[in-house]
C-alpha positions in Angstrom: 17.0 4.0 -12.8 18.1 3.3 -9.2 15.3 3.0 -6.6 15.7 5.2 -3.6 13.8 5.1 -0.3 15.0 7.3 2.6 11.9 6.7 4.8 12.1 5.3 8.3 10.0 2.2 7.6 9.9 1.3 11.4 7.5 4.2 11.8 4.9 2.3 9.8 2.8 0.2 12.1 0.8 -2.8 10.7 -2.6 -2.7 12.2 -5.4 -5.3 12.4 -8.6 -4.4 14.3 -11.7 -6.7 14.7 -15.1 -5.4 13.6 -16.6 -5.6 17.1 -14.7 -5.7 20.3 -16.3 -2.8 22.2 -16.4 -0.4 19.3 -19.6 1.5 18.5 -21.1 0.1 15.3 -22.8 3.0 13.5 -25.6 2.5 11.0 -25.4 3.6 7.4 -23.6 2.6 4.2 -20.3 0.9 3.9 -18.4 4.2 3.7 -19.8 5.8 6.8 -19.4 2.6 8.8 -15.8 2.1 7.6 -14.8 5.7 8.4 -16.3 5.4 11.9 -14.5 2.1 12.5 -11.1 3.6 11.5 -11.6 6.7 13.6 -12.4 4.6 16.7 -9.6 2.1 16.2 -7.2 5.0 15.5 -8.2 6.7 18.8 -7.9 3.4 20.7 -4.4 2.9 19.3 -3.3 6.3 20.4 -2.9 7.5 16.8 -2.7 11.4 16.6 -3.3 11.6 20.4 -5.1 14.9 21.2 -5.7 15.7 17.5 -8.5 14.9 15.1 -7.9 11.5 13.4 -8.0 11.8 9.7 -8.9 9.1 7.2 -10.2 9.8 3.7 -12.0 6.9 2.1 -12.1 6.0 -1.6 -15.9 6.5 -2.4 -15.9 3.4 -4.6 -16.7 0.2 -2.6 -15.1 -2.9 -4.0 -17.3 -6.0 -4.1 -16.3 -9.6 -4.6 -18.4 -12.1 -6.5 -19.8 -13.3 -3.1 -20.9 -9.9 -2.0 -18.1 -9.5 0.4 -16.9 -5.8 0.2 -14.0 -3.6 1.1 -13.5 0.1 1.6 -10.0 1.6 1.2 -9.0 4.7 3.0 -5.8 6.7 3.4 -4.4 8.3 6.5 -4.2 12.1 6.4 -2.6 14.7 8.7 -3.7 18.4 8.6 -5.4 17.7 5.3 -2.3 16.2 3.6 -2.1 12.5 2.8 0.4 10.2 4.5 2.4 8.4 1.9 1.6 4.6 1.8 -0.4 4.8 5.1 -3.5 2.9 3.9 -6.2 0.9 5.6 -8.8 -1.5 4.3 -12.1 -2.2 6.1 -13.6 -5.6 5.2 -17.3 -6.5 5.2 -18.8 -10.0 5.1 -21.3 -11.0 2.3 -24.2 -10.2 4.7 -22.8 -6.7 5.4 -21.3 -7.4 8.8 -18.1 -5.4 9.5 -15.4 -8.1 9.9 -12.1 -6.2 10.5 -9.7 -3.6 9.2 -6.1 -4.2 8.1 -3.5 -1.8 7.0 -0.5 0.4 7.8 -0.6 3.6 9.9 1.9 6.2 11.0 1.9 7.8 14.5 2.0 11.6 14.1 4.4 13.6 16.2 4.8 17.4 16.2 4.6 17.8 12.4 3.5 21.1 10.9 2.3 21.7 7.3 4.0 25.1 7.4 7.4 23.7 6.8 7.2 23.7 3.0 9.6 26.2 1.4 10.2 24.6 -2.0 7.6 25.4 -4.6 6.2 23.0 -7.2 8.3 24.3 -10.1 11.5 23.9 -8.1 10.5 20.4 -6.9 10.0 19.2 -10.5 13.4 20.8 -11.5 15.1 18.8 -8.7 13.4 15.7 -9.8 14.6 16.3 -13.4 18.2 16.8 -12.1 17.9 13.4 -10.3 16.7 11.6 -13.4 19.5 13.1 -15.5 22.2 11.6 -13.3 24.1 9.0 -15.4 23.2 6.1 -13.1 19.5 7.0 -13.5 19.4 7.2 -17.3 20.5 3.6 -17.7 18.6 0.4 -16.9 19.6 -3.0 -15.7 19.2 -5.9 -18.2 15.6 -7.0 -18.2 14.4 -10.6 -17.8 14.8 -11.0 -21.6 18.5 -10.1 -21.3 18.0 -6.8 -23.2 19.2 -3.3 -22.1 17.8 -0.3 -23.9 20.1 2.6 -24.7 20.3 5.3 -22.0 17.6 8.0 -22.6 18.9 11.4 -23.6 19.5 14.1 -21.0 16.1 15.7 -20.4 15.4 19.5 -20.3 14.7 22.2 -19.8 12.6 21.9 -16.6 9.0 23.1 -17.0 8.5 26.6 -15.6 4.8 27.2 -16.3 1.8 26.3 -14.0 -1.3 25.2 -15.8 -3.4 25.2 -12.6 -2.7 25.3 -8.8 -4.8 25.3 -5.6 -2.5 27.0 -3.1 -5.3 27.2 -0.5 -5.7 23.5 -0.2 -3.4 21.8 2.4 -1.8 19.5 -0.1 -1.4 22.3 -2.7 -2.2 20.2 -5.8 -0.5 21.7 -8.8 -0.3 20.9 -12.5 2.7 22.1 -14.6 3.2 22.0 -18.3 4.8 18.7 -19.4 8.1 20.3 -20.4 10.4 17.4 -21.5 8.1 14.7 -20.2 5.4 12.9 -22.0 1.7 13.4 -21.2 -0.6 16.4 -21.0 0.9 17.8 -17.8 2.7 17.0 -14.6 0.5 16.7 -11.5 2.0 16.9 -8.1 1.0 17.5 -4.5 2.4 17.4 -0.9 2.5 14.2 1.1 3.9 13.3 4.5 6.5 10.6 5.0 8.5 9.6 8.1 12.1 10.6 8.0 14.1 9.5 11.0 12.1 10.5 14.1 10.1 13.2 12.4 7.5 13.6 9.6 8.7 15.4 6.5 6.7 17.1 3.7 7.6 16.2 0.2 6.2 16.9 -3.3 4.8 13.6 -4.8 5.0 13.5 -8.6 4.8 10.9 -11.4 7.0 11.8 -14.3 6.3 10.2 -17.7 9.6 9.5 -19.5 9.7 9.7 -23.3 8.0 6.7 -24.8 8.4 3.8 -24.6 10.1 4.0 -21.2 7.2 4.4 -18.9 7.1 6.6 -15.7 8.9 7.2 -12.4 7.4 8.1 -9.0 9.4 10.7 -7.1 9.1 12.5 -3.8 11.2 15.7 -3.5 11.8 17.1 0.0 9.7 20.3 0.3 12.5 21.9 2.5 15.8 21.2 0.8 14.8 19.7 -2.7 16.5 16.4 -2.1 15.0 13.3 -3.5 13.5 11.2 -0.7 11.8 8.4 -2.7 12.2 7.1 -6.3 10.6 4.1 -7.9 9.8 3.1 -11.5 6.0 2.6 -11.8 6.3 0.9 -15.2 6.0 -2.9 -15.0 8.2 -5.0 -17.4 6.0 -7.4 -19.4 -19.2 -6.5 -34.1 -16.1 -7.7 -36.1 -13.7 -10.6 -36.6 -10.0 -11.0 -36.8 -7.4 -13.5 -37.8 -4.7 -13.9 -35.1 -2.2 -16.2 -33.5 -4.2 -17.4 -30.5 -1.2 -18.0 -28.2 2.1 -17.7 -30.0 3.5 -16.6 -33.3 4.4 -20.0 -34.7 0.9 -21.5 -34.4 -1.9 -21.5 -37.0 -3.5 -18.1 -37.5 -7.2 -18.4 -36.6 -10.2 -16.2 -37.3 -12.3 -15.4 -34.2 -15.5 -13.3 -33.9 -14.9 -10.0 -32.0 -16.1 -10.0 -29.2 -15.6 -13.6 -28.3 -18.7 -15.5 -27.1 -18.9 -15.7 -23.3 -18.7 -19.5 -23.4 -15.1 -19.2 -24.7 -13.9 -17.9 -21.3 -12.6 -20.1 -18.4 -15.0 -18.7 -15.7 -17.7 -19.8 -13.4 -21.1 -18.2 -13.9 -20.6 -14.4 -13.9 -23.0 -12.3 -11.8 -24.9 -9.1 -12.5 -23.7 -8.7 -16.1 -25.1 -5.7 -18.1 -27.7 -6.8 -20.7 -25.5 -5.6 -23.5 -22.3 -7.4 -22.5 -20.1 -8.4 -24.2 -19.7 -4.9 -25.6 -18.3 -4.3 -29.1 -14.5 -4.4 -29.4 -14.2 -1.9 -32.2 -16.0 1.4 -32.8 -15.4 1.4 -36.6 -13.0 -0.1 -39.1 -9.8 0.3 -37.0 -8.1 -1.5 -34.1 -9.7 1.0 -31.7 -12.7 0.6 -29.4 -14.1 1.5 -26.1 -11.6 -0.6 -24.1 -8.4 -0.8 -26.2 -6.6 1.1 -29.0 -3.7 -0.5 -30.6 -1.3 1.4 -32.9 1.9 0.9 -34.9 4.7 3.0 -33.3 6.3 3.8 -36.6 3.2 5.2 -38.3 1.3 6.2 -35.1 -1.9 4.7 -36.6 -4.2 1.8 -36.0 -4.7 -1.1 -38.5 -7.7 -0.7 -40.7 -9.9 -3.7 -41.4 -12.1 -4.5 -44.4 -15.8 -3.7 -44.1 -18.2 -6.1 -45.8 -21.8 -5.2 -45.1 -22.3 -4.7 -41.4 -19.1 -6.5 -40.4 -15.4 -5.6 -40.3 -12.6 -8.2 -40.8 -9.1 -7.7 -39.6 -6.3 -9.5 -41.3 -3.0 -8.5 -42.8 -0.3 -10.0 -45.0 2.6 -8.2 -43.4 4.2 -8.8 -40.1 3.9 -5.2 -38.7 0.2 -5.0 -39.0 -0.3 -8.6 -37.8 1.5 -7.6 -34.6 -0.9 -4.7 -34.0 -4.0 -6.9 -34.7 -2.6 -9.6 -32.3 -1.9 -7.2 -29.5 -5.3 -5.6 -29.8 -6.9 -9.1 -29.7 -5.0 -10.2 -26.6 -5.9 -7.1 -24.7 -9.6 -7.1 -25.7 -9.9 -10.8 -24.7 -8.4 -10.0 -21.3 -10.7 -7.0 -20.8 -13.7 -9.2 -21.3 -12.3 -12.1 -19.2 -11.5 -9.8 -16.3 -14.9 -8.1 -16.7 -16.6 -11.5 -16.2 -14.4 -12.1 -13.1 -15.5 -8.8 -11.6 -13.1 -6.1 -12.9 -15.7 -3.6 -14.1 -16.3 0.1 -14.5 -16.8 0.8 -10.8 -13.6 -1.1 -10.1 -11.5 1.1 -12.3 -11.3 -1.0 -15.5 -10.0 0.5 -18.8 -12.8 2.1 -20.9 -13.1 5.4 -22.8 -16.8 5.4 -22.0 -18.0 4.0 -18.6 -21.4 3.4 -20.2 -23.2 4.8 -17.2 -22.1 1.8 -15.1 -20.0 3.8 -12.6 -16.3 4.5 -12.4 -14.2 7.0 -14.4 -14.1 7.3 -18.2 -11.4 8.4 -20.7 -9.0 5.6 -19.7 -9.1 3.0 -22.4 -5.8 1.1 -22.8 -3.3 2.4 -25.4 -1.2 -0.4 -26.8 1.8 0.7 -28.9 3.7 -1.9 -31.0 7.3 -0.9 -31.5 9.5 -2.5 -34.3 12.6 -2.6 -31.9 13.3 -3.2 -28.2 11.5 -1.1 -25.5 12.2 -0.7 -21.8 11.9 -4.1 -20.2 11.1 -5.5 -23.7 7.4 -5.0 -22.9 5.9 -2.7 -20.2 2.7 -1.4 -18.7 2.1 1.9 -16.9 -1.2 2.2 -15.0 -2.0 5.6 -13.4 -5.1 6.2 -11.3 -8.6 5.5 -12.6 -9.5 8.1 -15.2 -6.0 8.4 -16.6 -5.0 6.2 -19.6 -2.9 3.1 -19.1 -0.2 2.5 -21.6 1.2 -0.9 -22.8 4.3 -1.0 -24.9 5.5 -4.2 -26.7 8.7 -4.6 -28.6 11.2 -7.0 -30.2 13.4 -9.6 -28.6 16.5 -9.1 -30.7 18.2 -12.4 -29.8 15.4 -14.5 -31.3 14.1 -11.9 -33.8 10.6 -12.5 -32.4 8.1 -10.0 -31.2 6.3 -9.9 -27.8 3.0 -8.8 -29.5 2.7 -12.4 -30.8 3.3 -14.1 -27.5 0.1 -14.2 -25.4 2.0 -14.9 -22.1 3.9 -11.6 -22.4 0.9 -9.4 -23.3 -1.3 -11.2 -20.7 1.4 -10.6 -18.1 1.7 -6.9 -18.8 -2.0 -6.2 -19.1 -2.6 -7.9 -15.7 -0.4 -5.3 -14.0 -3.3 -3.0 -14.8 -5.8 -5.3 -13.1 -3.7 -5.6 -9.9 -2.8 -1.9 -9.8 -6.4 -0.8 -10.0 -7.9 -3.4 -7.6 -5.2 -3.6 -4.8 -5.9 -0.6 -2.6 -8.7 0.7 -4.8 -8.7 2.4 -8.2 -7.7 5.8 -6.7 -4.5 4.5 -5.2 -1.6 4.2 -7.7 1.1 3.4 -5.1 -0.4 0.3 -3.6 2.2 -2.3 -4.9 5.5 -0.6 -4.1 6.6 -2.4 -0.9 9.0 -5.3 -1.6 6.7 -8.2 -1.0 3.8 -6.3 -2.7 5.8 -5.6 -5.8 6.8 -9.3 -5.9 3.1 -10.3 -5.7 2.3 -7.9 -8.5 4.8 -9.8 -10.7 3.5 -13.1 -9.4 -0.1 -12.3 -10.1 0.8 -11.3 -13.7 2.7 -14.6 -14.2 -0.2 -16.6 -12.7 -2.9 -15.2 -14.9 -0.7 -15.4 -18.0 0.1 -19.1 -17.3 -3.4 -20.0 -16.3 -5.1 -18.4 -19.3 -2.5 -19.6 -21.8 -2.4 -23.1 -20.3 1.4 -23.2 -19.7 3.9 -23.3 -16.9 6.5 -21.0 -18.6 6.5 -17.3 -19.4 7.8 -16.1 -22.8 9.0 -19.4 -24.1 8.1 -18.7 -27.7 9.3 -15.1 -28.0 12.7 -15.9 -26.4 13.0 -19.2 -28.4 13.9 -20.9 -25.1 11.9 -23.7 -23.5 12.6 -22.2 -20.1 11.4 -18.7 -21.0 12.5 -15.9 -18.8 12.0 -17.4 -15.3 14.5 -19.6 -13.4 12.2 -22.6 -13.0 9.0 -23.8 -14.6 5.9 -23.3 -12.5 5.3 -27.0 -11.9 4.8 -28.9 -8.6 8.5 -29.3 -8.1 9.1 -25.5 -7.9 11.9 -25.1 -5.3 11.3 -21.6 -3.7 9.2 -21.1 -0.6 8.2 -18.3 1.8 11.3 -19.2 3.9 13.4 -17.9 1.0 11.9 -14.4 0.9 14.6 -11.8 1.6 17.5 -14.2 0.9 19.9 -13.3 -1.9 18.1 -15.6 -4.3 14.7 -14.0 -3.7 15.0 -10.2 -3.1 13.9 -8.6 -6.4 10.3 -8.2 -7.5 10.5 -10.8 -10.3 12.3 -13.3 -8.1 9.7 -12.9 -5.3 6.9 -13.1 -7.9 8.1 -16.6 -8.8 7.2 -17.9 -5.3 3.8 -16.2 -5.4 2.9 -17.5 -8.9 4.1 -21.0 -8.1 1.8 -21.0 -5.1 -1.3 -19.8 -7.0 -0.8 -22.3 -9.8 -0.4 -25.2 -7.4 -3.6 -24.1 -5.7 -5.3 -24.0 -9.2 -4.1 -27.5 -9.9 -5.7 -28.7 -6.7 -9.1 -27.1 -7.4 -10.1 -25.9 -10.9 -9.0 -23.0 -13.0 -12.4 -21.2 -13.0 -12.6 -21.4 -9.2 -9.0 -20.4 -8.7 -9.3 -17.4 -11.1 -12.4 -16.1 -9.3 -10.9 -16.6 -5.8 -7.8 -14.6 -6.9 -9.7 -11.7 -8.4 -12.0 -11.6 -5.4 -9.0 -11.5 -3.1 -7.5 -8.5 -4.9 -10.6 -6.6 -3.7 -10.3 -7.8 -0.2 -6.5 -7.3 0.4 -5.0 -4.1 1.9 -2.8 -1.7 0.0 0.9 -2.9 -0.2 0.1 -6.4 1.1 2.5 -9.0 2.3 2.3 -12.6 1.0 0.4 -13.5 4.2 -2.1 -10.6 3.6 -2.7 -12.1 0.1 -3.1 -15.6 1.6 -5.7 -14.3 4.1 -7.6 -12.4 1.4 -7.9 -15.6 -0.7 -9.3 -17.4 2.4 -11.8 -14.6 3.0 -12.8 -14.9 -0.7 -13.5 -18.6 -0.3 -15.4 -18.2 2.9 -17.4 -15.4 1.3 -18.4 -17.8 -1.5 -19.7 -20.3 1.1 -21.7 -17.6 2.9 -23.2 -16.4 -0.4 -24.2 -19.9 -1.5 -21.7 -19.9 -4.4 -20.0 -22.9 -2.9 -21.8 -25.9 -1.3 -20.4 -26.8 2.2 -18.7 -29.9 0.8 -17.1 -28.0 -2.1 -16.0 -25.2 0.2 -14.5 -27.8 2.6 -12.5 -29.4 -0.2 -11.3 -26.1 -1.5 -10.1 -25.0 2.0 -8.3 -28.3 2.4 -6.6 -27.7 -0.9 -5.8 -24.1 0.0 -4.0 -24.9 3.3 -2.2 -27.9 1.8 -0.9 -25.6 -1.0 0.1 -22.7 1.2 1.7 -24.9 3.8 3.7 -26.6 1.0 5.2 -23.1 0.3 5.8 -22.2 3.9 2.7 -20.0 4.4 0.8 -22.2 6.9 -1.3 -20.5 9.6 1.7 -19.9 11.9 3.8 -18.1 9.3 4.7 -14.5 10.2 6.3 -11.4 8.6 7.0 -7.8 9.6 4.6 -6.3 7.1 5.4 -6.3 3.4 9.1 -5.7 3.9 11.8 -8.5 3.6 12.7 -8.7 7.3 11.1 -10.9 10.0 9.9 -13.7 7.6 9.1 -16.9 9.5 7.8 -19.8 7.4 5.3 -22.5 8.6 5.1 -25.7 6.6 2.3 -27.3 8.8 -1.2 -27.6 7.3 -4.1 -27.2 9.7 -6.1 -29.8 7.8 -3.8 -32.6 8.8 -4.1 -33.8 11.4 -7.8 -33.5 12.1 -8.6 -31.3 15.1 -11.2 -32.4 17.6 -14.3 -30.3 18.2 -12.6 -29.2 21.4 -9.2 -27.4 21.0 -7.0 -25.5 23.3 -4.5 -22.7 22.7 -1.9 -21.5 25.2 -0.6 -18.1 24.0 1.1 -17.1 27.2 1.0 -13.5 25.9 1.3 -10.3 27.9 -1.8 -8.1 27.6 -0.8 -4.5 26.6 -2.0 -2.0 29.2 -4.7 0.4 28.0 -4.5 -0.8 24.4 -7.7 -1.5 22.6 -5.9 -3.7 20.1 -5.1 -6.2 22.9 -3.7 -9.6 22.1 -5.2 -12.2 19.8 -4.9 -16.0 19.9 -6.1 -18.4 17.1 -7.5 -21.9 17.1 -7.9 -23.7 13.8 -10.9 -26.1 13.7 -10.6 -28.7 10.9 -13.9 -30.4 11.4 -16.9 -30.3 9.1 -20.4 -29.2 10.0 -22.3 -26.2 11.3 -22.3 -24.7 14.8 -25.1 -25.7 17.1 -23.6 -24.0 20.2 -20.1 -23.1 21.4 -18.4 -22.6 24.8 -15.2 -20.8 25.5 -13.1 -21.4 28.6 -10.5 -18.7 29.4 -7.5 -18.6 31.8 -6.3 -15.0 32.1 -4.1 -13.7 34.9 -4.8 -10.1 35.7 -4.5 -7.6 38.6 -7.9 -6.0 38.0 -10.2 -8.1 35.7 -12.7 -5.4 35.4 -10.4 -3.8 32.9 -10.8 -6.6 30.4 -12.8 -7.0 27.2 -12.9 -10.5 25.6 -14.1 -11.0 22.0 -14.6 -14.2 20.0 -14.6 -14.1 16.2 -15.7 -16.9 13.9 -14.0 -18.0 10.7 -16.5 -15.9 8.7 -15.8 -12.8 10.7 -18.8 -12.8 13.0 -17.7 -11.3 16.4 -19.3 -11.8 19.8 -18.2 -9.7 22.8 -18.0 -12.2 25.7 -17.1 -9.6 28.3 -17.0 -5.8 28.5 -15.1 -3.7 31.1 -16.8 -3.2 34.5 -16.0 -2.4 38.1 -15.1 -5.9 39.1 -12.0 -5.4 41.2 -11.1 -9.1 41.6 -8.0 -10.7 40.2 -7.8 -13.1 37.3 -10.5 -14.2 34.9 -10.8 -18.0 34.9 -14.3 -18.8 33.6 -16.4 -20.4 30.9 -18.7 -18.4 28.5 -21.7 -20.3 27.0 -25.2 -19.7 26.0 -26.4 -19.5 29.6 -23.9 -16.8 30.5 -23.6 -15.1 27.1 -26.9 -15.2 25.0 -25.2 -13.4 22.2 -23.4 -16.7 21.3 -26.6 -17.8 19.7 -25.6 -15.6 16.8 -23.0 -18.1 15.8 -25.5 -20.9 15.3 -25.4 -22.2 11.7 -21.8 -20.8 11.1 -19.3 -23.3 9.6 -17.1 -24.9 12.2 -14.1 -25.3 9.9 -11.6 -22.4 9.9 -9.7 -20.1 12.1 -11.4 -18.9 15.3 -9.8 -16.0 17.2 -10.1 -14.7 20.8 -9.0 -11.2 21.5 -8.3 -10.0 25.1 -7.8 -6.3 25.6 -7.1 -4.2 28.7 -8.9 -0.8 28.3 -7.7 0.9 31.5 -4.3 1.9 32.8 -2.1 0.6 35.7 -3.1 -3.1 35.9 -1.2 -5.8 34.1 -2.0 -9.4 33.0 -1.2 -12.4 30.8 -3.5 -14.3 28.4 -2.5 -17.8 29.5 -4.8 -20.1 27.7 -8.3 -20.7 26.2 -10.4 -23.7 25.1 -13.0 -23.7 22.3 -15.7 -26.4 22.4 -18.1 -26.7 19.5 -21.3 -28.7 19.4 -22.2 -29.4 15.7 -25.6 -29.6 14.2 
């Protein structure tokens, strides 16, 4: 199917707002504090000027292993969600609100009364779009295979199961008609089209198995298709399985595996009963995974002996089902140990009273022939069942169910789709860089867990597997290549991201790297860029230091390795990008850890200060020295016509912010001064903070008419 996107992407504004900086910090839980912060920053940015500012948070707070937390929220207008306009509010391990990051859309004169196409007609238009010849065929997948075009689908569903016409977004469920699943759910969304906002019907249509699903938005005025994207990603018992690949020795393992068999650091807050049983009876079906043979539609049955069940099979078809079941159960428990649990949207039929939605264990179907993308994973919102399909590689005659790297890759799409943007957001990895990161994360986990640098080498019978280069230290691609003809598609972009993560792992350890990456998935915004992912990993590392999970020396060494790695791939601290699209990419190959920065450092941004804009302008200084803060002083050189308009805020590497100056009636020009403990007692709150990391100074003009330039600033740190 061809992707389609008629949106005006320039209407999406990437936003970053510090946690302090003159905003009113309300008391309460994470959700109420996050919502208040977003409403205030939205008002300061002129968002929805003169109208109520609408954000709807996901009620499930995501928590990293360090205790750092994030709240994901979606922008709404007139009670209708804005498509892919999501913000994430980040909290430090101690509970301090650090910042918000995300993407918002300024609302013009949009009215929700402009919907003339009803839900049934919208789905019919979507069906007509999918039945176009160019949409019924697929490009060759990374395995070099192309499934036959799916048959023309019809007739369009014409019966409503349930509808809520009085709600602004008019959620509706139709009978499935020619599509798979129990019904078709759709609702209205806003999306920017040219200079205006347009209402469209958002729907996810499940194609006949094993092809996965398609996300469509149909214009609510003229029934044209505004957006189209495939959402399917290509790639007490015992059992005898191939541990990694189908030509190795088959080995009997206890189900579940002992926790000592997993490559993790010490897991936190585990339920007393964990690991939970993998099977509920005598079949390849349990609370987390059900694996079936596509030809028979049934699970494989084991042999009961006393109180135990043993799974083994003499024939290839049943071995494939047992193997796929084993791989997925193993990953379920590994990701549980790393922090992907019920409250985070993991896959379980029963949430066991631990939070999150139930009725969404993974359904794994093993096909005897090829399937779309050779192997694929579809992950809807939490509470709806994910589906993993695995098939045959005809050129080699080998099956993907017996190659751990393929199954691990596909199953990991479920991890990233549920964690990025929160488990209620199923469209959080659609932007070009974001989709590439989704593929890169899947390759990274597959390679790390299987102990290899190549994906699908066994199943393709090719030492190089399905990627263009092995993921070793000589990998040629960098952030500078993003958007070039060689690195435009999701799998191509994913190669750069995976190579970066594996290089970081080689410089630290696999258990630390795996934990940092999973924590970062919870701390990243929806539809992140590569640099958003980089920053989320750094926040995860700093959170581990703050929570005592890493000693200062270990944290310092990990951060050094982090910046050395990301600078090697062009994602040093000065790298920039225009959000998660492919334009505006500027690489930086300089690492802030070499050379060593003195305890005193100066930055000269020379940046114009936006008039009456609470976002202001931000400058960064990277301190690469060890130790803890005893005291700090900040000297500023700001040219301004009326310095009483200015607010100045310093933020430490751990996200602790101190307002150095608030607006007042001072009518003098310019602000050339030094802030220290004598002038600003609040700086005492930074005592004990780590010196190493990125310090930021934000200067904002909160009144109209007067203009200025943030010329320079100097940070001096006295260490303990």
